N, C-alpha and C positions, 0 to 999 in steps of 0.2 A: 515742472519748471526746468529750464536748461541750467547746467552748472554755472556757478558764478565765475566770471573771468578774473584772472589775477589783476591787481592794480597796475596801471601804467607806471613805469619807472619815472623818477623826477626828470623833467625835461625843461629846457629853457623855452620861452615862447617861440623863438626862432626855430628850435629843433622840432617843436610840435608842428609849426607851419611847414617845415621841410617834409616831415612825414606825411602830412595831409596832401601837399602838392605832389609828392612822389607817388602816393597811392592813387591819386586822381589820374596821373599819367599812366600808371600801370593798368588801371581799369580801362582807360581808353585804348591802350595798345592791345589789351585782351579782346576788346570788341572789334578791333581792326584785323586781328590775326587771321590771315587767309586760311589757315589750317583748322580754324574753329568757327568762323562766322558763316552764316548761310545766306545773308542778304547784302547786296552791295549798298543799298541805301543806308542801312545801319552803320556799315563800315565807313561810308562817306561822311556821315554826321559825326562819327567819333573822330575821324581824321581832321575834320574842320575844328572840332573842339580841342584837339590835341595842341594846336598852335597856342591857344590861350593858356592851356594847362602847363605847357612847357615854359611859357613866359613867367607864370606864377612860381614854378620850380626854380627858375633862374633867379627870380627876385628873392625868394626865401634864402637861397644860398648867398646872394649878394648881401642881404641884411646880416647874416651870420658873419660873413667876412668883414664887413664894415664895423661890426661890434667887437671885433677882435677874437671871435670864435674861429680860430684857425684849424682846430682839430675836430674831426668827426669821431665821436665816441661810438664806434661801430657796434660793440657788444650791447651797449645800452639801447641804441636805436634798433638793433635786431630784436631785443626783448619787446620793445614797444610795438614793432611791426607784427610780431607774433600775436600780441594782445589785440591788435587791430585787424586780425584775420589776413595779414599780409601773405602768409604761406599759400592759402587758397587763392587769393587774388593774383599772385604772381604766377601761379600754375597756368593760367589762361594765356600768358604771353608765350609760353613754350609750345612745342609740338605735342599733340596728344599721343598717348602710347600707341605703338604699332599694333595692328590687329594680329592675333595669333595666326601662324601659318595654317593653311588648309590641311 
């Protein structure tokens, strides 16, 4: 059995929604990343879905703001992102490592 993950830190519903929408956008950007994708169709489908995902992210932030949640508790949200495999998921957005010189 894989090791048990640490529990998520306490989050508001809006913070949880923010993280879900953020990771959705990150996953789509990873699929679009021209340095990592191999098929144009998959990238196209991800780019089409990105519009809706970005709207969801904007809505999550709007709800937080409207509720008076003016500050983002970055350290707490970073802990939650780590539990949600955010480190691996965000790696796909960046460039892959350079190949070693010949």
